[in-house]
N, C-alpha and C positions, 0 to 999 in steps of 0.2 A: 379707816377712812370711808366716808359715805360714798357709795356708788350708785350710779343711775345710768339710764339710757343717755348716750352722748350724741344722738342724732340732731338735737336742737341746737348744738353749738355751732358758732361761726367757723368757717373752714379752717382758718388758721389755729383757732383754739382747739382744734381736734389733734394737733400734733402731740406726739407722745412727750416731746420735750418742752411743750408750751409752758408748764409750770415748774420748770427746773429751778432748783434753788442753789445746788452746789455742784461743783465739778464731779464729785463721787457719784452723782446720779446718772452721769453720762458714761460713755465708752468711747474708745478709739480717738479720732481726730478731734471729735466734739468735746471730749473730756479733756484733752490736752489743752485746746484753745480756751475752754472756759476756765481751767486752772491758771492759764497765762493771764487771763483777764483779773482773776483773783489776786494775783501776784502784783500787777501793774500799780494800783493806788498806793500800796505800802512802799514799794520801791521808789516811786516818784516823790513821796513826802520825805523819805529818809535820805534820798540823793540830794534833794534841795537843801535840807538841813545841814547834812554833813558837807555838802559843797560849799555852802556859805562859810562855814567854819574853816575849811581847808583854804578857801580863797582869801580869807582874812589873814591866814598865816603865810601863804606863799604868794599872793598877788593882791596885797592890800590896797594898792592904788585902784584897781579894777573893782575891788570889794567896796572901796569908799565911794566910788562914783555910783555904784549899783545902789548902795544905801540911801544916797541923796535922791536918786530916781524913784526908789521904792517909797520913801517917805513922802515925796510929793504925790506919788500914786495914792498913797494911803489918805492923805488930806482930801484929795479929789473924791476917792471913794467914799470917805466918811460924809462929805457934803451931799454926794449923790444919794446915798442911803437915807440921810436925814431928811432930805426932800421927799423921798418916798414915803417915810414914816408920817411926815406932817401931812401930805396930801391924803393918805389913807385915814389918818385920824380925823381930818375934816369930813371925809366922806362917811366914816364910822359914825361920828356924832350926828350928822345929818340923817343918816338911815335910822338911828335909834329915836329921832324925833318924828319920823313920819307915821302916818296912820295907815299901816299896810292893810288893815281890814278894809278901809274904804278904797285903797288902791286896787284891790283885787276884784272888786265888785263888777268891773267890766268884763270880767272872764267868766266862762262857765267852768267851774271846778269842783262842783259837788261830787263828781264822780271819782275825785282824786282821794286816794288813801295815803297816810303816812305810816310806814313801818319803821319802828324804832327798836334797834337791838342794843341791849346793855350787857355785853359780856362782863362777867365778874368772877373773882377768885375768892379771897378772904377779906374783902372789904367790909368795914364795919357797917352796922345797920344804918346809922345816920346818913352815910353817903348814899346808899341805895334809896332810902326814903326821900332824901333831898333831891335826887334826880327825878323821881317818880312825881314828887309834888310839883316840881317845875313843869312837867307835862300836863298835869292835871289842872294847873292854873294858866295854861296857854290860852290865847285868844284864837281858838280854832274849834271846829266841831269835833269834840272828843269821841263821837261815835265813828269817826273816820280815822281814828287812831289804832293801830295794831302794835302792841308793845310786847317785846320778848325779853324775859329775864333769863339769860343764858348763863347758868351756873357751871362751874367746873367740877367734874366728878372727882379730880384728885384733891379738891379742897375738902372732901369728906362730907358727911351728912349735914353738917351745920350749914353749909352754903345752900343746899337744896331746901333745908328747913326755913332759912331766911327768905328764900325766893317764894316758898309756899306761903309764908306769913305776908310778905308784900302782895302776893297774889289776892289773899283774902281781904286785905286793906283797900286795894286799888281796883280790883277787877271790874267793879260796878262803875268806875269812873271813865272807862274807855270802851271802845267798841269790841276789843278783843284783847285779852292778855294771856300770854302762853309762857310757861315755864319749861325750859329745856335744861338737860344735864349732859354735858359733853363727856363722853366716856373717856377714862384716863388710859394711858399707855396705848393709844391707838397706833398701829404700824404705819410708818410713812408721814407721821405728823410731828411738829414741834409743838409741845405744850404751850398754849399761850392764846392771846386774844384772836390771832388769825384762825387757827384751827377750831376754837370754839365758836367764832362767828360763822365760819364755813358750815359747821354742823347746824347751828341755828337756822341759817338760811334754808337749808334742806327741809327742816322740820316745819318751820312756818309756812313754807310753800304747801307742803303736804296736808298740814292740820288745819290752816286757816284759809290761805289764799285759794288753793284749788278747791277745798271743801265748800267755799262760798262763792265759787265761780267768779272770782275777781281777776279782771284782766291785768296781766303783769305790767302793761303799759300804764295802768292807772294807779300804781304803787310806786311811791318815792321812798327809797330806803335810807334811813339814817343810822349809820353805824357810830354809836357814841361810846367813849370811855365811860366807865360807871359813875365817875364824879362829875359828868357833864350835867349842868343845870342850864336849861334853855332860857332865854329871854321871852316874854309873853308873846311877842309878835314873830318868832322864828319861823313857825310854819307858814305864816302869811307872807313873810319876806321870801321864803323858799319858793312858795307857789308863784309869786310874781315873777321871780327870775326864771322858774321852769316855763311859765307861760310866754315869757318875752325873749327867751334864749332861741337863736335861730335853729338849732337842732338839739333839744332838750334831752333826747335819748342818746346822744353822743356827747354828753357833758356830765362832769362830776361838780358838785356844788360845795364850796368851801367857806365856812364862816371864820371868823377871827376868835381864836381862843384867848380869853382873858382868865389867866390863873389867879383868880381873885376870891374864891369861895372862902379861903382861910388866910387871906393876905395879912390881916390885922394880928392874927396869931403867929404868923411866921417870923422867922428872924430876918434880919436885914439882908443877909446873904441869900437866903431863900427868895426873898422878895426881888432882889436884883436879877437872879436867874430867871424867876418867873416872868417878869416883865420884859427881860431881854428876849426870851422865847416869843413872847407876844409881839414884840417889835419886829423880830425877824419874819413872823408870819404876815404882819401888816405889809412889810416890804414885799413879800411874795405876792400878796393881793395885787400890788402894782406891777408885778413882773409875771404876767401869765405865761411868757416864754419859758420861764424857769420853774413855774409852780407845779406842784404835785399834791395829791391829797395828803392831809396830815391829821393824824389823831381822830377827831370826830368829823364827819363829812357825810354828804348825801349824794345819792345816785339812783337812777331809775332801776327798778327791780328787773325790768326787761333786759337792760344791759348786762346786769349781773348774771342773769340766767343764760344769756348767749355766751358767756366764757366759763360756765360752770361755777359760778359764785366766786368765792374768794380763793385764797391760797393757804393751805394749812401747814406748809413746811418752810416758812420764812419767819425771821425775826421782825423785819420792817413791813408788817402786813398792811398798815394804812396806806403807805404810798405805793406798795406793790399792786394793789388793786388798780390803781390808775394805770400803771405801766402795763399790766395785763390788758386792760381795756384798750389802751392806745395801740398796742401791738396787734391785738386780734381784730381791730377795726382799721388796720392798714394806715394808721397815723391819723385817722379822722376821729379824734376824741380830744376833748379840751377841759380845763379846769375853769369854772366860772366863780369869780370872786364875788361873794355876797356882801362884803364890808358891813357885816352884822355880827354882834358878838354872841359867843356862848361862854358860860362861866365854868371854870374848872379849878382844880386844887393845886396850889403851889406845893412843891415837894419839901416835905419837912420829916423831923424824926424827933423823938423825945429829948435828945441830946444834940449839942452843936455838932460833935464829931459824927454822930449818926446822920444828921442832915448832910454834911459834907459827903459822906459815903453814899447816901441815897441819890444826892444830885449827880455825883460822878457816875454811878451806875446807870441812871436814867439816861444822861447824855451819851454815854458809851453805847447804850442801846440805839439811841436815836442816830448817832454817827455811824453805826453799823449799817445804816441805810445804804452805804457804799456797795453793798451787795446788789442793789438795784442797778448800779452802773454796769456791773458785770452782766446782768441779766439783759438790759436793753441793748448793749453793744452786741452780745451774743445773738440776739434775735434780730438785729439790724442788719446782720450779715446774711440772715436767712430770709427775712421778709422783704423781698425787692418791690413789693407793691407799695411800701411806704416811700414817698419821694426821697431821693438821695440827699438833696440839700436839707430836707428836715431831719434826716437821720444824722447827718454830720453835725447840724446845729445842736440838736438835743444832746448828742454824746459829748460834744465839746463843752457845752454849758454846764451840764452835770458833772463832767469830769473836773472842770475847772473849780466848780463849787466845792467838791469834796476835797481837792488839792489845797485851796486857799484856806479852808476852814481849819485845816491842820497846820499849814506852813506859815501863814501870815501873822498870827500872834506870836509864835516863836521867833519869827524873823524880826518882828518890832522889838522883841525883847533883847535879842542878841546883836542886832546890827549896829547900834550906837557904840558899843563898846568892844566888839570883837576885833576890828582892826587895831584898835588902840592897844589892847592887851596882848594880841597875838601876832601883830604885824612885825615887819622886819625893822632893823635899826635906821635904814635909810628913810622908811615911811615916817618914823617917829620924829625925824629931823625936819619935816616939811610943815608949811603952814596949814595944809590940808589936815594933817594929823591933829592940829590943835583947833581948827575950825569945825571938823566933823561933828563931835559931839554936841557943840553948841547949835549947829544947823539943825541937826536931828531932834534936839530937844525943842527948839522953837517951833519946828513943823508939827511936832506931836502936840505941843500945847495948842496949836491952832486946831488940830484934829479933835482934841478934847472938848472943844466947843460944842461938839454934837451931843456931849452928855447933858449940857443945859437943856437942849431940846428934849432929850430923853426924860429928864427930871420933870419938866413941865407936863409933858403928855402922860407920863405915869401917874402923877397926882390927880390928872383930871379923869383918869380911869379907875382910880381907887374907890371902892364902895365907901359910903358914909361911915364916919368914925363911931363905932358901937360904944355902948356904955362900958365904963371900966378901963378905957384907954385914954392917955394923957394926949392933949393937943400937942405936946413936944414931940410926939411920935412923927408929926408932919415934917418936923426939922430933920429928924433922923431919915425919913423917907426922901428928903431932898438930897442930904449929904451922902446917902449910901452909894450913890453912883460913882463916887470916886474909886470903889471897888472894882469897876469894870475892867481896867487893864489887867488886874490880877485874875478875875473870873474868866477872861477870854483865854488865858493860858491853861488855867487849872481845870475848867470845866468845859472848855471847847476843844482847844488844840491837843492837850494830853489824852482825854478820853477818845478823840478822834484818831490820834496816832495809835492808841492802843488797840482800837477796833480795827484799823487797817493793817496793823502788824499781825493781829490774830488771823485775820482773813488771808494775809500773804503767807503766813505759815501753815495754813490749813487747820488752824485751831478754831473751828467754827463755834460761834456763840449760840446759846439758847435764849429763850425769852425770859427777861427778868421783869417780874410784875412790880410796879412802883407801888410802895405802901402808901395808903390814903389815910391822912388826918391822924397820924399816930400821936398818942397822948403821952 
């Protein structure tokens, strides 16, 4: 792990447990408390699921009333989320039509640099080249772009060779282009995007930012997944938000990820999961109280420097950066929604079953972000400078989010029939027993209306049809949304339950790299 002088860190960031990732890294009471927090999400999820089944068997009347109440709640929640998607969709379309280059002319921004880091592993040449072409075609002064190709040493010499090849092709197009190679098997790190980014930030500061006497406050750092292709006005949009935000050095900037790079080549299942992920991030753009950084995002280099850059020992590194910043700044840090897109890859594989496997693993890694709940609750008990109300609100919102992600789809699946099949004879002889499945069915049909909104919005965000693809594919893209009830269970609830159970049992996960554009 890269070491350097810690004197520049914010006071709270100097704590030895500031970047704790697992209970095993602590000792004494702190270790026991953190281990308790790791157990809580899994216990809460399993207690809910098993409790519903037991209630259906031994208290079917209470279970039936709960089922009706939950179904009504689900309809209201679906309407609530659909409204958020629609509002963000309108804002997204509006922002894509704006001339951001003209909008930022009223600001003095010539001194601002954009540092872009692409951590990569064994992704194919076309992915890395596509990302760099996107930067080269952006509507921004390329001399102000600092690009880092952060190769993984464990990927072998091929990765470094690819980075060197890209350096030769694109070095003249940017102000600076640096290739770094993250050493493999570094003690105290989890091999993955987080540790690679952490290393790259150290190196770019040393070799480019300090070497050219560039102020840290004049560098906006964008940490991108390697398949990220920016839209031409991304940096202009980012500068506008940076200049107009009340406290830009205490803010992270989050675009909307559109998983559309390979959407036309992807299967219907992969498309549904890709657009569902996009819709969830659009909802988060409208819910800043629940938002955290996700995947590709931007933040001031000064802010990262004040906390010792990223965290090299976690799986969910993209959101952990935000929680590091929030806690180190005593709660004074926020996510600013750009409502502007970046393009990324939908998760695919050469075979249908391979696609299922990859999507499941990716969503299990994402839902393992529940480790962040343990982190923030632990530090909320330590950092009393954060207002108590804010600590309670964040902990409750984040906890409820991870709990509902796992339990709600499963409850929707079992609630309508569990009391009918498992209930007592007395329950079966009541009118409620007969009416229950009909009521639940009708309520869920109403909730399914949200899929119509999803279908319309997804088609509007789909790239133009390339040559070689039939117009009939549009029909398939419309009808594919009937798979959502199944995908919610198989690719949200089950991988989430898997991740939380692993954490509960102390079977800590490593970082799984999502394959890009497998042929």
